[in-house]
VOGU-3710 file (C-alpha; in Angstrom, 3 decimals, decimal comma):
1> masvlnhggr> -22,837/18,381/19,518  -22,460/21,868/18,082  -21,058/24,737/20,114  -23,551/27,193/21,576  -21,722/29,911/19,661  -22,008/28,078/16,371  -24,011/29,679/13,580  -24,840/28,709/10,057  -22,963/30,343/7,205  -19,538/28,961/8,089
11> alafarernl> -18,356/28,454/4,516  -15,273/30,653/4,937  -14,206/28,966/8,186  -14,912/25,492/6,784  -12,843/26,277/3,695  -9,968/27,621/5,775  -9,967/24,598/8,082  -9,834/22,198/5,124  -7,704/24,313/2,798  -10,500/24,629/0,237
21> dyrdildfsa> -11,851/27,377/-1,980  -15,063/28,587/-0,309  -16,706/28,781/-3,736  -16,496/24,998/-3,977  -18,671/24,610/-0,860  -22,435/24,174/-1,117  -23,685/25,989/1,957  -27,225/25,053/2,965  -26,518/26,273/6,500  -26,863/29,946/5,512
31> ninplgpspi> -30,384/31,110/4,638  -29,421/33,427/1,802  -31,242/34,207/-1,443  -30,122/31,475/-3,883  -29,885/34,007/-6,719  -27,077/35,820/-4,929  -26,899/39,633/-4,886  -28,774/41,804/-7,357  -26,735/42,179/-10,589  -27,457/45,904/-10,435
41> avaalreclh> -26,027/46,056/-6,920  -22,911/44,115/-7,949  -22,302/46,498/-10,867  -22,758/49,503/-8,590  -20,280/48,108/-6,080  -17,659/47,680/-8,801  -18,153/51,270/-9,907  -17,999/52,650/-6,368  -15,030/50,800/-4,887  -13,222/54,147/-4,734
51> taavypeeip> -15,585/55,213/-1,926  -13,726/52,814/0,373  -11,202/55,645/0,722  -13,849/58,123/1,936  -15,575/58,315/5,319  -19,233/57,336/5,156  -21,879/59,669/6,548  -22,281/59,285/10,297  -25,892/58,240/9,668  -26,690/56,724/6,208
61> trfaqclsdq> -29,261/59,348/5,276  -29,820/58,223/1,673  -30,536/54,644/2,727  -32,942/55,742/5,461  -34,789/57,996/2,994  -35,009/55,200/0,416  -36,545/52,905/3,030  -38,867/55,717/4,080  -40,156/56,064/0,522  -40,713/52,318/0,147
71> lcipankilp> -42,234/51,670/3,572  -44,208/54,944/3,792  -42,689/55,660/7,198  -40,878/58,849/8,279  -37,122/58,516/7,800  -36,470/59,544/11,409  -38,322/56,391/12,541  -35,750/54,205/10,727  -32,363/53,359/12,232  -29,904/51,660/9,819
81> gngateliyf> -27,186/49,465/11,244  -24,257/47,193/10,579  -26,539/44,183/10,160  -29,503/43,124/12,307  -27,269/41,514/14,936  -25,435/44,763/15,632  -28,796/46,476/16,098  -29,955/43,801/18,555  -26,972/44,447/20,806  -27,229/48,223/20,435
91> wlrtkrpqta> -30,960/48,301/21,202  -30,630/46,148/24,327  -27,491/47,969/25,438  -29,372/51,263/25,156  -32,712/50,122/26,604  -31,195/48,104/29,467  -34,363/46,104/30,251  -34,484/44,458/33,659  -36,614/41,523/32,502  -37,445/39,955/29,140
101> tlivptfsey> -39,635/37,215/27,682  -37,711/35,294/25,031  -39,795/33,098/22,725  -37,737/30,076/21,686  -36,507/28,492/19,491  -34,943/31,691/18,246  -31,752/33,286/16,963  -29,067/32,467/19,537  -27,681/36,013/19,681  -30,796/37,176/21,531
111> rralessgta> -29,869/35,293/24,682  -26,257/36,437/24,451  -27,333/40,053/23,947  -29,810/39,892/26,836  -27,217/38,378/29,139  -24,648/40,994/28,138  -27,127/43,727/29,121  -27,782/42,057/32,491  -31,405/41,213/31,710  -33,285/38,468/33,572
121> ikvttlrpdh> -34,775/36,105/31,000  -38,068/34,246/31,078  -38,475/31,656/28,318  -41,623/30,667/26,432  -41,108/27,576/24,284  -42,948/26,976/21,004  -44,074/23,372/20,646  -43,252/21,170/17,641  -46,503/19,221/18,032  -48,274/22,534/17,339
131> hfrlptiqpv> -45,928/23,261/14,404  -44,285/25,988/16,519  -47,378/28,200/16,356  -47,371/31,230/18,608  -49,338/30,497/21,777  -51,588/32,936/23,588  -49,372/34,307/26,328  -49,242/37,305/28,590  -45,582/38,371/28,564  -44,587/39,906/31,867
141> gdvviltnpn> -41,508/42,093/31,803  -39,867/45,020/30,118  -39,302/43,330/26,751  -40,723/40,480/24,685  -38,791/39,166/21,664  -40,348/37,303/18,751  -38,917/36,237/15,381  -41,484/36,083/12,567  -40,946/33,994/10,501  -39,378/32,053/13,306
151> nptgayvppe> -35,686/31,277/13,069  -34,857/28,354/12,931  -38,260/26,693/12,355  -39,780/28,847/9,598  -43,155/29,052/11,401  -45,041/32,223/10,489  -47,767/34,242/12,214  -49,938/36,118/9,652  -50,747/39,807/10,278  -54,268/39,414/11,710
161> pllewleqis> -53,468/36,897/14,492  -50,207/38,715/15,169  -52,140/41,959/15,643  -54,414/40,223/18,134  -51,349/38,949/19,969  -49,732/42,391/20,042  -52,893/43,907/21,491  -52,656/41,556/24,480  -49,289/42,973/25,505  -49,110/45,881/27,919
171> vstqilldea> -47,954/49,190/26,453  -45,303/49,231/29,185  -43,646/46,178/27,566  -41,365/46,849/24,609  -41,892/44,412/21,707  -38,946/43,529/19,480  -40,297/41,834/16,352  -37,567/40,319/14,190  -38,605/40,129/10,517  -35,269/39,055/9,048
181> fieftgqpsm> -37,004/36,642/6,655  -40,292/38,465/6,008  -39,569/39,157/2,326  -39,567/35,432/1,565  -43,165/35,078/2,782  -44,557/37,488/0,214  -46,536/39,072/3,077  -46,398/42,700/4,252  -44,236/43,830/7,145  -45,672/44,945/10,477
191> vryiekfpnl> -43,789/48,239/10,184  -47,062/49,834/9,103  -48,377/49,406/12,661  -45,722/51,362/14,545  -48,131/54,301/14,911  -50,704/52,025/16,526  -48,138/50,369/18,785  -45,582/52,895/20,101  -43,948/50,020/22,017  -43,341/48,037/18,791
201> wvlrsmtkfy> -39,857/47,790/17,288  -39,493/45,970/13,965  -36,058/44,618/13,062  -35,299/44,050/9,373  -32,289/42,571/7,590  -30,868/43,220/4,130  -28,615/40,177/4,542  -31,035/37,376/3,736  -33,258/38,389/0,854  -30,704/40,637/-0,829
211> aipglrlgyl> -27,812/38,217/-0,311  -25,217/40,659/1,049  -24,212/39,098/4,397  -20,582/40,057/3,870  -21,470/43,755/3,769  -23,637/43,778/6,951  -26,763/45,921/6,576  -30,042/46,037/8,480  -32,430/48,500/10,061  -34,732/49,016/13,023
221> vgqgvpsltq> -38,140/50,702/12,739  -40,087/52,197/15,646  -41,639/55,332/17,068  -38,813/55,493/19,588  -35,969/55,586/17,057  -35,301/59,354/17,425  -34,543/58,852/21,119  -31,959/56,190/20,248  -29,911/58,367/17,904  -28,360/60,293/20,787
231> srepwqvnnl> -26,672/57,078/21,950  -25,755/55,861/18,480  -22,104/55,355/17,563  -21,255/56,957/14,188  -20,248/55,214/10,947  -22,127/51,970/11,525  -22,934/51,589/7,815  -20,041/51,729/5,371  -20,260/53,297/1,910  -20,352/50,028/-0,023
241> aeiagltsla> -23,075/48,575/2,176  -25,214/51,672/1,663  -24,694/51,548/-2,109  -25,616/47,861/-2,160  -28,714/48,593/-0,102  -29,900/51,431/-2,321  -29,407/49,563/-5,582  -30,854/46,296/-4,253  -34,040/47,994/-3,137  -34,386/49,608/-6,565
251> dlsyreaslq> -34,108/46,289/-8,442  -37,768/45,252/-8,514  -37,303/42,549/-11,165  -34,682/40,877/-8,960  -37,089/40,998/-6,018  -39,862/39,338/-8,017  -37,572/36,660/-9,483  -36,223/35,860/-6,012  -39,674/35,486/-4,505  -40,895/33,282/-7,351
261> lvqreriwlw> -37,853/31,003/-7,162  -38,107/30,476/-3,408  -41,866/29,919/-3,484  -41,573/27,394/-6,319  -38,735/25,459/-4,666  -40,398/25,570/-1,244  -43,538/23,871/-2,620  -41,515/21,300/-4,550  -39,229/20,497/-1,621  -42,153/20,147/0,781
271> kelhalahvr> -43,640/17,411/-1,408  -40,303/15,628/-1,759  -39,545/15,778/1,964  -42,831/14,079/2,792  -41,635/10,982/0,967  -38,568/10,539/3,202  -38,744/7,718/5,730  -36,425/9,055/8,458  -36,813/12,834/8,090  -39,698/14,875/9,461
281> afptaanfff> -39,860/18,389/8,026  -42,037/21,166/9,427  -44,104/23,663/7,421  -42,221/26,834/6,602  -42,991/30,275/5,235  -39,323/31,232/4,922  -36,458/30,252/2,626  -35,384/27,278/4,719  -36,705/24,051/6,228  -36,430/22,816/9,801
291> agcdsdrmld> -36,445/19,044/10,167  -35,774/16,227/12,598  -34,476/12,712/12,097  -34,675/9,481/14,097  -31,498/9,683/16,189  -28,419/11,704/17,078  -26,263/9,039/15,431  -28,211/9,453/12,203  -27,751/13,212/12,217  -24,056/12,949/13,088
301> eliatlaeer> -23,523/10,599/10,154  -25,477/12,856/7,813  -23,473/15,949/8,779  -20,169/14,082/8,440  -21,103/12,603/5,057  -22,212/15,964/3,707  -19,054/17,641/4,986  -16,927/15,171/3,037  -18,909/16,200/-0,037  -18,361/19,881/0,816
311> ilirdcrsve> -22,017/20,409/1,728  -23,038/22,218/4,926  -26,320/22,117/6,844  -27,149/23,687/10,208  -27,037/21,402/13,225  -29,794/22,782/15,484  -29,219/20,616/18,557  -27,558/23,519/20,348  -30,490/25,872/19,721  -32,431/26,708/22,864
321> gvdgpcfrfa> -35,936/25,249/22,735  -35,031/22,517/20,233  -35,494/18,977/21,490  -33,852/16,055/19,710  -31,763/15,612/16,547  -32,920/18,527/14,387  -31,323/20,430/11,549  -32,066/23,297/9,205  -31,239/23,763/5,545  -31,770/26,600/3,104
331> irkraenirl> -33,859/26,483/-0,035  -31,537/26,795/-2,990  -31,786/26,234/-6,759  -33,348/23,002/-8,041  -30,137/21,161/-8,979  -28,627/21,968/-5,567  -31,809/20,962/-3,758  -31,813/17,642/-5,602  -28,225/17,039/-4,582  -29,072/17,467/-0,891
341> lnylrri> -32,235/15,389/-1,194  -30,242/12,492/-2,581  -28,282/12,368/0,682  -31,397/12,783/2,820  -32,958/9,796/1,065  -30,066/7,584/2,164  -30,483/8,055/5,910
//
């Protein structure tokens, strides 16, 4: 069984443990854009390496303004950070909620962050027999946390039913909506509703769609952002991360090519997965699939076999709210997807 602290994206650690070059590892455990970073962003990083010797701005003003222009939201309602995970911990550390409703399965760092802030946690579990659809609930507490698309299942709540759900929640309850994978859906973000819902906080990541996890860049959007800046530690976003963010957002052709590739491969993979005898995949709107197999032994053997072939998938048995031998794998390019499918067909 995997450790509760285990995440996907362990290519560097796996390579170190086995004395391999990480570039020889096919990592399906990390849900990153299969095209890699924007070529424009890579070129800009090469040209700006000298800025590593200069302090960044305490708050990355240019990045916040760029997001403001794209999202049509005031820049002072946008808080950039050193990746979405850093912002999760900062937000909870600053808000100090007494109670929280955590909708699981979800990103494991939410429980750790809530526990570190001393918050009492109430869990609502999404059901696989309902394809992990969001149930009608009345969250009671200071905070409710939802990932949309859901991580790790890929289940997605469209804007209209999500709006109805948000309207059910008391204005005294803060809503943290994690949209780390929203770009892959091709659907609009809920950031446009922060005026309507002053208790809504939308968390976004530059890591996934723009393929820069090693640089760490994300942002939080909400009416309450100005009140958070007084507690904000300086220099959370380094110069290279800001440059990568600015140039990635400007590369519209890269954005379109990325979305087309993932949508095409998602449809193709869904059809192929249905033909597998011992694997049950769930519908997804993201750039990954969540699936179960017949037994723990079967999943153990699959993970071990893939590891010998330098292929990684995400063992989800340690994820809260997941029942049974389940795993997650990213959508990659066709030749890589075929390679993984060939192993899935053998189990």
